[in-house]
C-alpha positions as CSV (number, residue, x, y, z in Angstrom):
1,X,75.7,3.7,-5.9
2,X,73.3,3.1,-3.1
3,X,70.9,5.1,-1.0
4,X,72.5,7.4,1.6
5,X,71.2,6.4,5.0
6,X,68.2,8.7,5.7
7,X,69.3,9.2,9.3
8,X,72.6,10.5,8.1
9,X,70.9,13.2,6.0
10,X,68.5,14.1,8.8
11,X,71.3,14.7,11.2
12,X,73.2,16.8,8.7
13,X,70.1,19.0,8.0
14,X,69.4,19.5,11.6
15,X,73.0,20.6,12.3
16,X,72.7,23.8,10.1
17,X,75.9,23.3,8.4
18,X,76.9,26.4,6.4
19,X,78.0,26.2,2.8
20,X,80.8,27.8,0.7
21,X,79.6,30.6,-1.5
22,X,80.5,30.9,-5.2
23,X,81.7,33.9,-7.3
24,X,80.7,33.9,-10.9
25,X,82.5,30.9,-12.7
26,X,85.7,31.5,-14.6
27,X,86.5,29.6,-17.7
28,X,88.1,26.3,-16.7
29,X,91.4,26.8,-18.3
30,X,91.9,30.0,-16.4
31,X,91.4,28.1,-13.1
32,X,94.2,25.7,-14.2
33,X,96.7,28.5,-14.8
34,X,96.1,30.0,-11.4
35,X,96.2,26.9,-9.3
36,X,99.0,25.0,-10.8
37,X,96.5,22.5,-12.4
38,X,96.6,22.2,-16.2
39,X,93.6,20.7,-18.1
40,X,94.3,17.7,-20.3
41,X,90.6,17.1,-21.0
42,X,87.7,19.5,-21.3
43,X,84.3,19.0,-22.7
44,X,82.1,22.2,-22.7
45,X,79.1,20.4,-24.3
46,X,78.7,22.4,-27.5
47,X,77.9,19.1,-29.0
48,X,77.7,15.5,-27.8
49,X,81.3,14.2,-28.5
50,X,81.2,10.4,-29.0
51,X,85.1,10.7,-28.6
52,X,84.5,11.6,-25.0
53,X,81.3,10.0,-23.8
54,X,79.1,6.9,-24.7
55,X,75.5,6.2,-23.3
56,X,75.7,3.6,-20.7
57,X,72.4,1.5,-20.5
58,X,72.7,-0.6,-17.3
59,X,70.6,-1.7,-14.7
60,X,72.2,-1.1,-11.2
61,X,71.0,-0.4,-7.6
62,X,67.4,-1.6,-8.3
63,X,66.7,1.7,-10.2
64,X,63.2,2.1,-11.4
65,X,64.0,3.7,-14.8
66,X,65.5,2.5,-18.1
67,X,68.4,4.3,-19.3
68,X,68.0,4.9,-23.0
69,X,70.3,5.5,-25.8
70,X,71.0,8.2,-28.5
71,X,68.9,10.8,-26.8
72,X,65.7,8.7,-27.2
73,X,62.9,10.6,-25.4
74,X,65.2,13.6,-24.8
75,X,67.1,12.1,-21.9
76,X,70.3,13.6,-22.8
77,X,69.9,17.0,-24.5
78,X,72.7,19.1,-25.5
79,X,71.9,22.7,-26.3
80,X,73.2,26.2,-25.5
81,X,76.4,24.9,-24.4
82,X,75.4,22.4,-21.7
83,X,74.1,18.8,-21.5
84,X,71.0,18.1,-19.8
85,X,70.5,14.7,-18.3
86,X,66.8,14.0,-17.3
87,X,64.5,11.5,-15.9
88,X,61.2,11.5,-18.0
89,X,57.8,9.8,-17.2
90,X,56.5,8.6,-20.6
91,X,53.2,7.7,-19.1
92,X,53.0,4.0,-19.7
93,X,55.3,1.0,-19.3
94,X,57.6,-0.1,-21.9
95,X,60.1,-2.9,-22.3
96,X,63.8,-2.1,-21.2
97,X,67.0,-3.5,-22.7
98,X,69.1,-2.6,-19.5
99,X,70.9,-5.7,-18.1
100,X,72.8,-5.9,-14.9
101,X,76.1,-7.6,-14.6
102,X,74.3,-10.9,-13.7
103,X,72.6,-10.8,-17.1
104,X,69.2,-10.0,-15.6
105,X,67.0,-7.8,-17.6
106,X,65.3,-4.7,-16.1
107,X,61.6,-5.1,-15.8
108,X,59.2,-2.9,-17.9
109,X,59.0,0.7,-16.8
110,X,57.3,4.0,-17.6
111,X,60.4,6.0,-16.6
112,X,63.3,6.7,-18.8
113,X,66.7,8.4,-18.0
114,X,70.1,9.6,-19.1
115,X,73.5,8.3,-18.3
116,X,76.8,9.0,-20.0
117,X,80.3,7.6,-19.1
118,X,83.8,8.4,-20.5
119,X,84.6,4.6,-20.2
120,X,87.3,3.5,-22.5
121,X,87.5,7.0,-24.0
122,X,88.8,9.3,-21.2
123,X,90.2,7.5,-18.2
124,X,92.9,8.9,-16.1
125,X,95.0,8.2,-13.0
126,X,94.8,10.7,-10.2
127,X,94.9,14.3,-11.1
128,X,91.8,16.4,-10.7
129,X,88.1,16.0,-12.0
130,X,85.7,18.9,-11.9
131,X,82.2,19.4,-13.3
132,X,80.1,22.7,-13.2
133,X,76.5,21.5,-12.8
134,X,73.1,22.3,-11.3
135,X,69.9,20.2,-10.4
136,X,66.5,22.0,-10.6
137,X,63.9,21.4,-7.9
138,X,66.0,19.1,-5.7
139,X,64.4,17.2,-2.7
140,X,61.9,15.2,-4.5
141,X,61.2,11.7,-3.6
142,X,63.4,9.1,-5.5
143,X,65.6,11.8,-7.0
144,X,69.2,10.7,-7.4
145,X,71.6,12.7,-9.8
146,X,75.1,12.0,-9.6
147,X,78.6,13.0,-10.9
148,X,81.1,10.2,-10.1
149,X,84.1,8.1,-11.1
150,X,84.5,4.3,-11.4
151,X,87.6,2.1,-11.8
152,X,88.2,1.3,-15.5
153,X,88.4,-2.5,-15.0
154,X,84.8,-2.6,-13.7
155,X,83.0,-5.6,-15.0
156,X,79.5,-4.0,-15.1
157,X,78.0,-3.6,-18.8
158,X,79.2,-2.7,-21.1
159,X,82.3,-4.8,-21.1
160,X,84.4,-3.7,-23.9
161,X,87.9,-4.9,-23.2
162,X,89.5,-8.1,-21.9
163,X,90.6,-6.6,-18.5
164,X,87.2,-5.3,-17.6
165,X,86.8,-8.3,-15.0
166,X,87.1,-6.6,-11.6
167,X,83.9,-6.7,-9.4
168,X,83.1,-3.5,-7.4
169,X,84.6,-2.1,-5.3
170,X,87.8,-4.2,-5.5
171,X,91.0,-2.2,-6.6
172,X,90.5,-1.6,-10.4
173,X,86.8,-1.2,-9.7
174,X,86.9,1.5,-7.0
175,X,84.2,4.4,-6.7
176,X,84.5,8.0,-5.8
177,X,81.3,10.0,-5.7
178,X,82.0,13.6,-6.4
179,X,78.5,14.8,-6.2
180,X,75.4,12.7,-5.3
181,X,72.1,14.1,-4.3
182,X,69.3,11.9,-2.5
183,X,66.2,13.7,-2.9
184,X,64.4,11.8,0.0
185,X,66.6,13.7,2.3
186,X,65.3,17.2,1.3
187,X,66.6,19.8,-1.0
188,X,70.0,21.5,-1.3
189,X,72.5,19.0,0.0
190,X,74.8,16.5,-1.6
191,X,77.2,13.7,-0.7
192,X,80.8,13.4,-1.6
193,X,82.6,10.0,-0.7
194,X,84.9,7.4,-1.6
195,X,83.7,3.8,-1.2
196,X,85.9,1.8,1.2
197,X,86.3,-1.7,0.0
198,X,85.6,-4.5,2.6
199,X,87.8,-6.9,0.4
200,X,85.1,-8.8,-1.4
201,X,82.8,-8.4,-4.3
202,X,79.9,-6.0,-3.6
203,X,81.4,-5.5,-0.1
204,X,81.5,-1.6,0.1
205,X,81.4,0.7,3.1
206,X,79.2,3.6,2.1
207,X,79.5,5.7,5.3
208,X,82.8,5.9,6.8
209,X,84.4,8.1,4.1
210,X,81.4,10.2,3.3
211,X,80.5,13.9,3.7
212,X,77.1,15.4,3.4
213,X,77.4,19.1,2.4
214,X,74.9,22.0,1.8
215,X,74.9,23.7,-1.5
216,X,72.3,25.7,-3.5
217,X,71.7,22.9,-6.0
218,X,69.5,25.0,-8.5
219,X,72.6,27.3,-9.1
220,X,75.6,26.3,-11.1
221,X,78.3,25.1,-8.8
222,X,81.7,23.3,-9.2
223,X,82.1,20.0,-7.7
224,X,85.7,18.5,-7.8
225,X,88.0,15.8,-6.4
226,X,91.7,15.8,-6.5
227,X,94.7,13.7,-5.5
228,X,97.3,15.9,-3.6
229,X,100.3,13.7,-2.2
230,X,98.8,11.0,0.1
231,X,95.3,12.7,0.4
232,X,92.2,12.8,-1.6
233,X,90.4,16.3,-1.5
234,X,86.8,17.2,-2.3
235,X,86.0,20.8,-3.3
236,X,83.1,22.9,-3.6
237,X,83.7,26.0,-5.9
238,X,87.5,25.5,-5.3
239,X,86.9,25.4,-1.5
240,X,88.2,22.3,0.4
241,X,85.1,20.7,2.0
242,X,86.3,17.1,2.8
243,X,89.8,15.5,3.0
244,X,90.5,11.7,3.1
245,X,94.1,11.5,4.6
246,X,96.3,8.5,3.4
247,X,93.6,7.4,0.8
248,X,95.3,8.3,-2.4
249,X,97.3,5.1,-2.7
250,X,94.1,3.1,-2.3
251,X,92.5,4.9,-5.3
252,X,95.3,5.1,-7.6
253,X,93.7,3.0,-10.6
254,X,92.7,4.6,-13.8
255,X,89.1,6.0,-13.4
256,X,86.3,7.0,-16.0
257,X,83.7,9.5,-15.3
258,X,79.8,9.2,-15.1
259,X,77.1,11.6,-15.2
260,X,73.7,10.2,-14.6
261,X,70.2,11.0,-13.3
262,X,68.6,8.0,-11.6
263,X,65.1,7.4,-10.1
264,X,65.3,5.0,-7.2
265,X,61.7,4.4,-6.1
266,X,58.3,4.2,-7.9
267,X,56.8,7.4,-6.4
268,X,55.1,9.7,-9.0
269,X,56.7,12.4,-10.7
270,X,55.0,15.8,-11.1
271,X,57.6,17.1,-13.5
272,X,60.7,15.7,-15.6
273,X,63.8,16.0,-13.5
274,X,66.9,17.7,-15.0
275,X,70.8,17.8,-14.2
276,X,72.3,20.4,-16.3
277,X,76.1,20.3,-16.8
278,X,77.9,23.2,-18.1
279,X,81.3,21.6,-18.4
280,X,83.7,18.6,-17.4
281,X,87.5,18.7,-17.2
282,X,90.4,16.6,-15.9
283,X,93.6,18.3,-14.9
284,X,97.2,17.3,-14.1
285,X,99.5,19.1,-11.8
286,X,102.4,20.9,-13.4
């Protein structure tokens, strides 16, 4: 993921766009029965289930933190039926074992963060992905929490299968950002987008298939993407907020899910940052 252009966010914030409102959340499988979607995967985070998720220590997008494994420093805390992914300032620089896809190691850093992925565990073609989550104290400089999908043949670490050899964002390594908050643009907004491939490695168009949407980020909201016919539809609390006509066939590979909280500049932190995720599910239409 890259930074959302600051001018795009400023234009959105100046427009005074309204936001959908949310009733109290219902249990995920109740939603499926009403809508015709039926869940084939739900994680309600009563524990950290290694059959659903793995830590993904990786260096991407010039991020200023180190992703750490196994809940070191409390960067992925599971408690009270939710998972909390955090960015934490540990006060002094330490070595970081995160590498990028070119084999370059992340420099020493005093920031640590949490990132989990369903890579090679829960991967699905099309359907509908939803997460119920919130982000406290949004709008701080460098803040970049995200809920997103990546093509299952992506060649970034960890490479665990022989067919994980496709560079981003070519077919097999496509990207869909269901929820992405860029704190430098102010509080209470997020981006939803699909990355349009320019037909070459690392050649992605971040802007042409993107919506910037208002939401109360410090309250639990449901963020989803679904494939319906030829279209890809983004929803906030089941309300359609963005539609990509005729894009479904271009995004038809298996995807895995990612939840992470990134820090994308070296500005000081006054507190730890937390994205709390109540549940994640994938559904199929029946």
